[in-house]
C-alpha positions as CSV (number, residue, x, y, z in Angstrom):
1,M,0.0,0.0,0.0
2,K,1.2,3.5,-0.8
3,H,-1.6,5.4,0.7
4,T,0.7,8.0,2.4
5,A,2.6,8.8,-0.8
6,F,-0.6,9.0,-2.8
7,A,-2.3,11.4,-0.3
8,L,0.8,13.6,-0.3
9,L,0.7,13.9,-4.1
10,I,-2.9,15.1,-3.9
11,A,-2.2,17.5,-1.0
12,L,0.6,19.1,-3.2
13,G,-2.0,19.7,-5.9
14,M,-1.3,16.9,-8.3
15,T,-3.1,17.8,-11.6
16,A,-1.7,15.1,-13.9
17,C,-2.1,12.7,-13.7
18,S,-17.7,-11.0,-13.7
19,K,-16.9,-13.7,-14.7
20,D,-18.0,-14.5,-18.3
21,A,-20.4,-11.5,-18.5
22,P,-19.5,-7.8,-17.9
23,E,-20.4,-6.1,-14.7
24,T,-23.1,-4.1,-16.4
25,E,-25.0,-7.3,-17.1
26,A,-23.9,-9.3,-14.0
27,L,-25.0,-6.5,-11.7
28,A,-28.4,-6.5,-13.4
29,T,-29.1,-9.9,-11.7
30,A,-28.8,-8.6,-8.2
31,P,-31.8,-8.7,-5.8
32,A,-33.3,-5.5,-4.4
33,Q,-32.9,-5.3,-0.6
34,S,-34.4,-1.9,0.1
35,E,-36.7,0.7,-1.2
36,T,-35.9,2.6,-4.4
37,V,-33.6,5.6,-3.9
38,A,-33.2,8.0,-6.7
39,P,-29.7,9.3,-7.6
40,P,-28.8,12.6,-6.0
41,T,-29.4,15.8,-8.0
42,P,-26.1,16.6,-9.8
43,A,-24.2,19.7,-8.9
44,A,-24.2,22.7,-11.2
45,V,-21.8,22.1,-14.1
46,T,-18.7,24.3,-14.6
47,T,-16.1,24.1,-17.3
48,D,-13.4,25.7,-15.1
49,P,-10.5,23.2,-15.1
50,A,-9.3,24.5,-11.8
51,V,-12.6,23.6,-10.1
52,A,-12.8,20.2,-11.8
53,G,-9.2,19.4,-10.8
54,S,-9.9,20.4,-7.2
55,V,-12.9,18.3,-6.7
56,A,-11.3,15.3,-8.5
57,D,-8.3,15.5,-6.2
58,T,-10.5,15.7,-3.1
59,F,-12.7,12.8,-4.3
60,M,-9.6,10.7,-4.8
61,Q,-8.2,11.7,-1.4
62,N,-11.5,10.7,0.3
63,I,-11.3,7.2,-1.2
64,A,-7.5,6.9,-0.6
65,A,-8.1,7.5,3.1
66,L,-9.7,4.1,3.1
67,C,-6.8,2.3,1.6
68,G,-6.1,-1.1,3.0
69,Q,-9.6,-1.5,4.4
70,A,-12.5,-3.6,3.3
71,Y,-16.2,-2.9,3.8
72,A,-19.4,-4.9,3.6
73,G,-22.2,-3.9,1.2
74,R,-25.8,-4.5,0.3
75,V,-27.9,-4.0,-2.8
76,L,-29.8,-0.7,-2.2
77,V,-31.7,-0.3,-5.4
78,D,-32.4,-2.8,-8.3
79,K,-34.9,-1.2,-10.6
80,P,-36.6,-2.8,-12.4
81,E,-36.1,-5.8,-10.1
82,S,-34.1,-8.6,-11.7
83,A,-35.6,-12.0,-12.2
84,D,-32.3,-13.8,-11.7
85,N,-31.0,-13.1,-8.2
86,S,-27.4,-14.2,-8.6
87,F,-26.3,-11.9,-5.7
88,A,-28.8,-13.4,-3.3
89,G,-27.3,-14.7,-0.1
90,K,-23.8,-13.8,-1.1
91,P,-21.6,-11.3,0.9
92,L,-20.7,-8.2,-1.0
93,V,-17.3,-6.7,-0.1
94,M,-15.3,-3.8,-1.5
95,H,-11.6,-3.7,-0.7
96,V,-9.6,-0.4,-1.3
97,R,-6.6,-2.5,-2.1
98,Q,-4.1,-0.3,-4.0
99,C,-3.6,3.5,-4.0
100,D,-0.6,4.9,-5.8
101,D,0.6,7.0,-8.7
102,G,-2.7,8.7,-9.3
103,Q,-4.7,5.4,-9.4
104,I,-6.9,3.5,-7.0
105,R,-7.9,-0.1,-7.4
106,I,-10.9,-1.4,-5.6
107,P,-11.8,-5.1,-6.0
108,F,-15.5,-5.8,-5.6
109,H,-16.1,-9.3,-4.3
110,V,-19.4,-11.1,-4.7
111,G,-19.2,-14.3,-2.6
112,D,-16.5,-16.4,-4.1
113,D,-16.4,-14.4,-7.3
114,H,-13.3,-12.3,-7.3
115,S,-13.4,-11.3,-10.9
116,R,-14.2,-7.5,-10.6
117,T,-11.9,-4.6,-9.9
118,W,-12.9,-0.9,-10.2
119,V,-9.9,1.2,-11.4
120,I,-10.1,5.0,-10.8
121,S,-7.3,7.1,-12.4
122,R,-6.5,10.7,-12.2
123,R,-6.4,12.4,-15.6
124,D,-5.6,16.0,-16.7
125,Q,-9.3,17.0,-16.9
126,G,-10.7,14.8,-14.1
127,L,-11.0,11.1,-13.4
128,Y,-11.4,7.9,-15.4
129,L,-13.2,4.8,-14.3
130,K,-12.5,1.3,-15.8
131,H,-13.9,-2.1,-14.8
132,D,-11.2,-4.8,-14.9
133,H,-12.8,-8.2,-15.3
134,R,-10.7,-11.4,-15.0
135,H,-11.2,-15.1,-15.0
136,A,-10.1,-17.4,-12.1
137,D,-6.8,-18.1,-13.9
138,G,-6.0,-14.3,-14.1
139,S,-6.7,-13.9,-17.8
140,S,-8.8,-11.0,-18.9
141,D,-12.5,-11.5,-19.8
142,A,-13.5,-10.9,-23.4
143,V,-15.5,-7.8,-22.2
144,T,-13.2,-5.8,-19.8
145,L,-11.7,-2.4,-19.1
146,Y,-14.9,-0.6,-20.0
147,G,-16.0,2.7,-18.4
148,G,-15.6,6.4,-19.1
149,A,-14.3,9.8,-18.1
150,S,-15.9,11.7,-15.3
151,A,-18.6,14.2,-16.2
152,A,-17.1,17.6,-15.3
153,P,-16.8,18.6,-12.7
154,G,-18.7,16.3,-10.3
155,T,-18.2,17.0,-6.6
156,A,-15.8,16.0,-3.9
157,T,-18.2,13.3,-2.8
158,R,-19.8,12.2,-6.1
159,Q,-18.5,11.5,-9.6
160,S,-20.4,10.1,-12.6
161,F,-18.8,8.4,-15.6
162,P,-20.8,8.1,-18.9
163,V,-19.8,5.3,-21.1
164,D,-17.0,6.2,-23.6
165,A,-17.0,5.5,-27.3
166,Q,-14.5,2.6,-27.0
167,S,-16.6,0.8,-24.3
168,S,-19.8,1.4,-26.3
169,A,-18.2,-0.2,-29.4
170,M,-17.1,-3.1,-27.2
171,F,-20.6,-3.7,-25.9
172,D,-22.0,-3.4,-29.4
173,R,-19.6,-6.1,-30.7
174,A,-20.5,-8.3,-27.8
175,G,-24.2,-8.0,-28.4
176,L,-24.8,-6.0,-25.1
177,S,-26.8,-3.2,-26.7
178,A,-28.4,-2.1,-23.4
179,S,-25.0,-1.3,-21.9
180,M,-24.2,1.1,-24.7
181,S,-26.1,3.8,-22.7
182,N,-24.5,3.1,-19.3
183,T,-23.5,5.8,-16.8
184,W,-21.7,4.7,-13.7
185,A,-21.3,6.7,-10.6
186,M,-19.5,6.6,-7.3
187,E,-20.4,8.5,-4.2
188,I,-18.6,8.7,-0.8
189,E,-19.7,10.1,2.5
190,P,-16.5,9.9,4.5
191,G,-16.9,7.8,7.6
192,K,-20.4,6.8,6.6
193,R,-20.9,5.1,3.2
194,F,-19.7,4.4,-0.3
195,L,-22.1,4.0,-3.2
196,Y,-21.6,2.3,-6.6
197,E,-24.2,3.0,-9.2
198,L,-25.2,1.9,-12.7
199,S,-28.0,3.8,-14.5
200,R,-29.5,4.0,-18.0
201,P,-31.9,6.4,-19.7
202,D,-34.5,3.5,-19.9
203,G,-35.0,3.7,-16.2
204,R,-32.5,1.0,-15.2
205,L,-31.0,1.9,-11.8
206,F,-28.7,-0.3,-9.7
207,Q,-26.9,0.8,-6.5
208,V,-24.7,-1.1,-4.0
209,E,-24.1,0.7,-0.7
210,F,-21.1,-0.1,1.5
211,D,-21.0,0.7,5.3
212,L,-17.8,2.7,6.0
213,T,-18.4,2.7,9.8
214,T,-17.2,-0.8,10.3
215,P,-14.3,-2.4,8.4
216,V,-14.5,-6.1,7.7
217,A,-11.9,-8.8,7.3
218,E,-9.7,-8.4,4.2
219,P,-10.9,-10.6,1.4
220,P,-8.7,-12.8,-0.9
221,A,-6.7,-11.2,-3.7
222,P,-8.8,-10.5,-6.8
223,W,-8.3,-12.8,-9.7
224,G,-5.3,-11.5,-11.8
225,A,-3.7,-9.7,-8.9
226,D,-0.4,-11.5,-9.5
227,S,-0.2,-10.0,-13.0
228,G,0.3,-6.6,-11.3
229,G,-0.9,-3.1,-12.1
230,S,-3.3,-2.0,-14.7
231,P,-3.0,-3.4,-18.2
232,W,-4.3,-0.3,-19.9
């Protein structure tokens, strides 16, 4: 872990920086466990790069403060409710496992499935989110490293990531047309909760909420961890 060095870079004003199915579809099978909660109203948009850079750095710092810790989660919203409840009865755990060089890697474990890792990177104009999907042998899934750049400027506690052109083309080739309109979001209330979200214009909304008040036991390494670093 290099949390201290990472946090120092941010404090000095650093400006540079599922298995066989992708997370967009795998998450669609999760069961709802609470009432529907609409996404927060987005903050006013500004094109000022200084503002965008400031909130991006603070957002990264808020997550980096959790480095080395793991937290239990629950499905907060699954709308419309999925017929196939593949998440039912399985523990959901996020592990802020690696924080260095302008990048944070967060494996998301679903029971014994250790295929998913969220990768957040600092870029000149904001942040970038990618979903790294691996098989149990560490090899990359056919649909992996999809995501998008942050929608400027976001806030210090919430960032959204509309699907980028490369990811949309990947989904199209894989026959995952619904995913071509994805927007992902991450939200953190320091000391309280972390939220991962998938939404689509057709009304699809999926949210997983993690309790930051009580760390849990560190999960196993994600599949592919031995290959080291980000392949993109």
